[in-house]
C-alpha positions in Angstrom: 8.1 34.2 8.2 8.8 31.3 6.0 11.8 31.4 3.7 12.7 29.8 0.5 16.1 28.9 -0.8 16.8 28.2 -4.4 20.3 26.9 -5.2 21.5 26.3 -8.8 18.1 25.2 -10.2 17.6 25.8 -14.0 14.5 27.3 -15.2 13.0 26.2 -18.5 14.2 29.2 -20.0 17.7 28.2 -19.1 18.5 30.9 -16.7 20.3 29.9 -13.5 18.2 30.7 -10.2 21.1 31.8 -8.0 21.1 31.2 -4.4 18.1 33.3 -3.0 16.5 33.9 0.2 13.1 35.1 0.0 10.7 36.0 2.7 6.9 35.0 2.0 7.3 34.5 -1.7 8.8 31.8 -4.0 11.6 31.8 -6.5 11.3 35.3 -8.0 10.1 38.8 -7.4 7.1 38.4 -9.8 5.6 35.9 -7.3 5.0 38.6 -4.8 2.2 40.2 -6.7 0.4 36.7 -6.9 0.4 36.2 -3.1 -3.1 36.8 -1.6 -2.3 38.5 1.6 -5.9 38.0 2.8 -5.9 34.2 2.4 -5.0 31.6 5.0 -2.4 30.0 2.4 0.3 31.9 0.6 0.1 30.9 -3.1 2.8 31.3 -5.8 2.9 31.1 -9.7 4.0 27.6 -11.0 8.0 27.3 -11.5 9.2 25.4 -14.5 12.4 23.4 -14.0 14.4 21.6 -16.7 14.2 17.8 -16.4 17.3 17.2 -18.5 20.0 15.6 -16.3 17.7 14.7 -13.4 18.2 11.1 -12.6 16.3 10.9 -9.3 14.2 13.1 -6.9 14.4 13.6 -3.2 11.6 15.3 -1.3 11.5 15.8 2.5 8.8 17.8 4.4 6.6 18.0 7.4 3.0 18.8 7.1 0.7 19.3 4.2 -0.4 17.7 1.0 2.0 16.6 -1.7 0.9 15.4 -5.3 3.5 13.9 -7.8 2.0 13.4 -11.3 3.8 11.9 -14.2 3.8 13.9 -17.5 5.9 13.2 -20.5 7.6 16.6 -20.8 11.0 18.0 -20.8 10.4 20.1 -17.6 9.0 19.9 -14.2 6.1 22.3 -13.1 6.4 22.9 -9.3 3.5 24.6 -7.5 3.7 25.6 -3.7 1.3 26.8 -1.1 2.0 27.4 2.7 0.4 28.8 5.6 1.1 32.3 6.7 1.6 33.7 10.1 3.3 32.8 13.2 3.4 29.2 12.4 5.6 29.6 9.5 8.1 31.6 11.4 11.7 30.1 11.0 10.7 27.5 8.5 12.5 27.4 5.1 12.2 25.6 1.8 15.0 24.7 -0.6 14.9 23.6 -4.2 18.3 22.4 -5.4 20.2 20.3 -8.0 22.9 18.1 -6.4 24.5 16.4 -9.4 21.5 14.4 -10.9 19.4 14.8 -8.0 16.4 17.2 -7.8 16.0 18.1 -4.2 12.9 19.7 -2.6 13.1 20.2 1.3 11.2 21.8 3.9 13.1 22.3 7.1 13.8 24.6 10.1 17.1 24.8 12.0 15.2 24.9 15.3 11.9 23.3 14.6 9.2 23.7 17.1 6.8 20.7 17.1 4.0 23.1 18.3 4.1 25.1 15.4 4.5 23.2 12.1 3.3 25.2 9.0 1.4 23.3 6.3 3.2 23.1 2.9 1.0 22.0 -0.2 3.4 20.8 -3.0 2.5 19.6 -6.5 5.2 18.4 -8.9 4.3 17.4 -12.4 6.7 16.0 -15.0 8.6 13.1 -16.1 8.9 10.2 -13.6 12.3 9.4 -11.9 13.4 7.2 -9.2 11.9 8.9 -6.0 12.6 9.1 -2.2 9.8 10.8 -0.3 9.7 11.5 3.3 6.8 13.3 4.8 5.6 13.6 8.3 1.9 14.1 8.2 -0.7 14.9 5.5 -1.9 13.5 2.1 0.5 12.0 -0.4 -0.5 11.3 -3.8 1.3 9.5 -6.6 -0.5 9.6 -10.0 0.8 7.5 -13.1 4.3 7.4 -11.7 6.6 5.3 -13.9 9.6 4.7 -11.8 10.6 3.3 -8.5 9.6 5.0 -5.4 10.3 4.9 -1.6 7.8 6.6 0.7 8.0 7.0 4.4 5.6 8.9 6.7 4.5 9.0 10.3 0.8 9.9 9.9 -0.5 10.2 6.4 -3.0 9.1 3.8 -1.2 7.8 0.6 -3.2 7.5 -2.6 -1.4 5.8 -5.6 -3.0 5.5 -9.0 -1.5 3.8 -12.1 1.9 3.1 -10.7 4.5 1.2 -12.7 7.7 -0.1 -10.8 8.7 -1.0 -7.3 6.9 0.8 -4.5 8.3 0.7 -0.9 6.1 2.3 1.8 6.5 2.9 5.5 3.6 4.3 7.5 3.4 4.6 11.1 -0.3 5.4 11.1 -2.6 6.2 8.2 -4.1 4.8 5.1 -3.0 3.5 1.6 -5.2 3.3 -1.4 -3.7 1.9 -4.4 -5.1 1.0 -7.8 -3.8 -0.2 -11.2 -0.3 -1.2 -9.9 2.0 -2.8 -12.3 5.0 -3.9 -10.4 5.9 -4.6 -6.7 4.4 -3.2 -3.5 6.2 -3.6 -0.2 4.4 -2.0 2.9 5.4 -1.9 6.5 2.6 -0.3 8.5 1.7 0.3 12.2 -2.0 1.3 12.4 -2.7 1.2 8.8 -5.7 0.4 6.6 -4.9 -0.8 3.0 -7.0 -1.0 -0.1 -5.6 -2.4 -3.3 -7.7 -2.7 -6.4 -7.1 -3.9 -10.0 -3.4 -4.6 -9.7 -0.8 -6.9 -11.2 2.5 -7.9 -9.6 3.9 -8.8 -6.2 2.2 -7.6 -3.1 3.9 -7.8 0.3 2.1 -6.4 3.4 3.2 -6.3 7.0 0.7 -4.4 9.2 0.6 -4.4 12.9 -3.0 -3.4 13.1 -5.6 -2.4 10.5 -8.1 -3.5 7.7 -6.7 -4.8 4.5 -8.9 -5.1 1.2 -7.5 -6.7 -2.0 -9.6 -6.9 -4.9 -9.1 -8.1 -8.5 -5.3 -8.7 -8.2 -3.0 -10.9 -10.0 0.4 -12.2 -9.0 2.1 -13.2 -5.7 1.0 -11.9 -2.4 2.2 -12.2 1.2 0.0 -10.5 3.9 0.7 -10.4 7.5 -1.6 -8.6 10.0 -1.4 -8.8 13.8 -4.9 -7.6 14.6 -7.6 -6.5 12.2 -9.4 -7.8 9.2 -8.5 -9.1 5.8 -10.7 -9.4 2.7 -9.4 -10.7 -0.5 -11.8 -11.0 -3.5 -11.0 -12.1 -7.0 -7.3 -12.5 -6.5 -5.1 -15.1 -8.6 -1.7 -16.4 -8.0 0.4 -17.7 -5.1 -0.9 -16.2 -1.8 0.3 -16.4 1.8 -1.7 -14.8 4.5 -0.7 -14.8 8.3 -2.8 -13.4 11.2 -3.0 -13.5 14.9 -6.2 -11.6 16.0 -7.3 -11.2 12.4 -10.6 -12.1 10.7 -9.9 -13.3 7.2 -12.6 -13.4 4.4 -11.4 -14.7 1.2 -13.7 -15.1 -1.9 -13.2 -16.2 -5.6 -9.4 -16.9 -5.2 -7.7 -19.0 -7.8 -4.0 -20.4 -7.8 -2.6 -21.5 -4.4 -3.3 -20.2 -0.8 -1.6 -20.8 2.5 -3.5 -19.3 5.5 -2.2 -19.3 9.1 -4.2 -17.8 12.1 -4.1 -18.1 15.8 -7.5 -16.9 16.8 -8.9 -15.0 14.0 -11.8 -16.6 12.0 -11.1 -17.7 8.5 -13.9 -17.9 5.9 -13.0 -19.1 2.3 -15.1 -19.4 -0.7 -13.6 -20.9 -4.0 -14.5 -22.7 -7.2 -11.0 -24.3 -7.3 -7.5 -23.9 -6.1 -4.3 -25.8 -7.2 -3.4 -26.0 -3.5 -4.9 -24.9 -0.2 -3.4 -25.0 3.3 -4.9 -23.6 6.3 -3.5 -24.1 9.9 -5.0 -22.4 13.0 -4.8 -22.7 16.8 -8.1 -21.7 18.0 -9.7 -20.0 15.1 -12.7 -21.3 13.5 -12.6 -22.2 9.8 -15.5 -21.9 7.4 -15.1 -23.3 3.8 -17.6 -23.2 0.9 -15.9 -25.2 -2.0 -17.2 -25.9 -5.5 -18.5 -29.6 -5.6 -16.9 -30.0 -9.1 -13.4 -29.3 -7.6 -13.9 -31.5 -4.7 -15.0 -34.4 -6.7 -11.4 -34.3 -8.4 -9.4 -33.2 -5.5 -7.7 -34.6 -2.4 -9.0 -32.9 0.7 -8.0 -33.5 4.4 -9.6 -31.9 7.5 -7.6 -32.6 10.7 -8.1 -31.3 14.3 -7.1 -32.4 17.8 -10.1 -31.2 19.7 -12.2 -29.0 17.5 -15.3 -30.2 15.9 -15.2 -31.2 12.2 -18.3 -30.9 9.9 -17.8 -32.4 6.3 -20.0 -34.1 3.7 -21.1 -37.6 4.3 -18.7 -39.1 1.8 -15.7 -38.0 3.7 -14.1 -40.8 5.5 -13.3 -40.6 9.3 -10.2 -41.8 10.9 -8.2 -41.1 14.1 -4.6 -41.4 14.8 -2.1 -40.2 17.4 -4.8 -38.0 19.2 -5.8 -36.4 15.9 -9.1 -36.7 14.2 -9.4 -36.7 10.4 -12.1 -36.3 7.7 -10.7 -36.9 4.2 -11.7 -37.4 0.7 -9.7 -38.4 -2.3 -10.7 -38.4 -6.0 -10.5 -41.8 -7.7 -9.1 -39.9 -10.7 -6.0 -37.7 -10.6 -6.5 -35.0 -8.3 -6.9 -31.4 -9.7 -6.2 -29.9 -6.4 -5.2 -30.5 -2.8 -6.2 -29.1 0.5 -5.1 -29.6 3.9 -7.0 -27.9 6.7 -5.8 -28.3 10.3 -6.5 -26.8 13.6 -5.7 -27.5 17.3 -9.1 -26.6 18.9 -10.8 -24.6 16.4 -14.0 -26.0 14.6 -13.7 -26.7 10.9 -16.8 -26.6 8.6 -16.9 -27.5 5.1 -19.9 -26.9 2.8 -20.2 -27.9 -0.9 -21.8 -25.7 -3.6 -23.0 -27.2 -6.7 -24.2 -25.6 -10.0 -27.8 -26.3 -10.7 -28.2 -28.3 -14.0 
């Protein structure tokens, strides 16, 4: 059976919860009456823990769902469920205060990978710096207002309304993030990412997956080995790097540096301060606003790839490279350099109807 250890954690009533070992119930004897013995999950009443003196939070666990939600109170409310039966045998949960750190940990002295119980945890209270390690399941951070570091093997991570620095490592899974105000650093294996309505710095390093970024302001660095990238409505300074990665970028403002080996690049924009695209075999398709081109310096370069450009672009060749270029007679509003080794380059101009 699952056991719970509670060491020196103060309840909101100020009473010390002394070291306790409980079988199949959580924190206190009153919880036993609340357990539904006929259900798949054992459920326990919410436990209130004083927030005073808590400087940071450490959570470690294996399998299940964990939700952390900011609430401006002077206590934490902790709710717990876990599976019953043979799967929970030999597994323990500890809730402890170590100096200023609140520790919540699910563990087994001799864990059996074949029988991992599911723990569902929900912690509601004031945000603190957070370190969270969770092997598998669903992780949710809602309106968290402090820095957080999250690592997982196989999980889905949902983040809403985060403020601060968020560091994420996921071996396999998904990240859905909205309304970030701060910095995101992600290192992922097979990971899909969706970012919406955010502001700050985004740094993504994904081995394989699909990444979508929409309505985001700030700096961004995105690296994808194999997959797809879609960026819509971003502004700021962006760098994207792909190997076998299809890139579809629309309505971006600011500056963009894109590099790809063989993944296709499609770009639509009304205007950029600077644009640099460098490919090996990847085809490049550009659709740029005529008003921006009229006031910009643009150069398309390829060694062996076909170049399609408007008729007013001049053609030159030098040192085995072929150029199609255009330069505004006025001071340039923007600059663009598109270069490939063997991939084709196509530039189409869009003009607003009078």
